[in-house]
N, C-alpha and C positions, 0 to 999 in steps of 0.2 A: 738720521736716526730712520732707522724701518723699525717696523711694528709685525706682531700678529694677534690673532684674535684670542681668549682665553677662556677656559670656560670656569665658572662655577660651580662650584660643591659648597651646598646647603646642609644644616643639621637637620636631620629630620624628627627632631625634636622640639624645633620652631626657631625663630630667631632669638639672638641674642645679643645684633648688635646694637639695639637700640635706636633703631631707623637708620643704620650705616648704607652707604653707597648701594654696598654689595644685597641688602636685603631688598632691595625692591629693579635693579638693572641686574639683566644678567645678559643680556645678547651683545654688551655695547664695552667689553671690556678687552684692552689691547695691553700687552708688553713688549717693552723696545728688547729688540734683539738684533744677531746681524743678520744683511740678509733677509729679511720679514719681507713679505709683497707687500703691507699696506707701508706707502710712504709717507712724512709728516704731514703733506699737505691731504694727502688723502684722509689721516685722522682728523685734522683739524674740518675738512669740508665736512667728514662724515659724522660726527657728533660722538665721537668714542671719549669712553673715560680712560686715561691713561694710567694705569698703575705703576709705579717705580719701584725698586726695591730697595728694602735698608736691612744694613746688617749691621746688626747690635754688637753691641764689644762681648757676649758670649758666641759669637759664632754664629747664632741663630739669623735663620734669614726672616724677614715678611715683606709682605706689599700696602702700600698706602696710594692714594689717588693723588697724584701729580699735584703741588701746588698747596696741600692742606699738610700746614706748619703746627697745631693741636698736639697734643699728646696723647693717642690714639691706641688701642688695645684689641687684639682679635676677638670678635662678637661670634667665632666659629663655623667659619664660610674660610675655603678656600680658591685658589686660585691652581690651572694646570692645565694643558696641553699637550696630547699625543705627537705632536709636532717636532722633530728631534730637534731643532732650533732653540726650543726651551730649552729641555734637556743640557744643551752642550751650553745653555747658556746658565743657567740657574739651577738644574741638576734634576734627576729622577722621579721627585717627588712633589707632592703636589706643598704650595706655601702659603700659610697665613694669608691673611685678609688686614690688617690692623685699620680698622671704621666704628670702631665703639669709642665714643665720646662721652663720657659724664663728667658735665660741667654746670 
């Protein structure tokens, strides 16, 4: 598996993630893509946060932090990259990050 970094777009009206991972981290997010320039060992050794895509039954796509099995919702932040490998894999629009937990 290979990865590329993504940008985090935040709501200008304030954070609604309830301290979700995207509320504090901005430069460490990566997503899996074909032919990315970051290898698995780069990601593991670089202290990156891996976002995995989840497709809902409605066809809606969202990103969740890898390994987080909780039921999460969007807190207003989105991930995107202008790298063509992102749009080839996920489409050409920002994707919501589900990192808000109420429990």
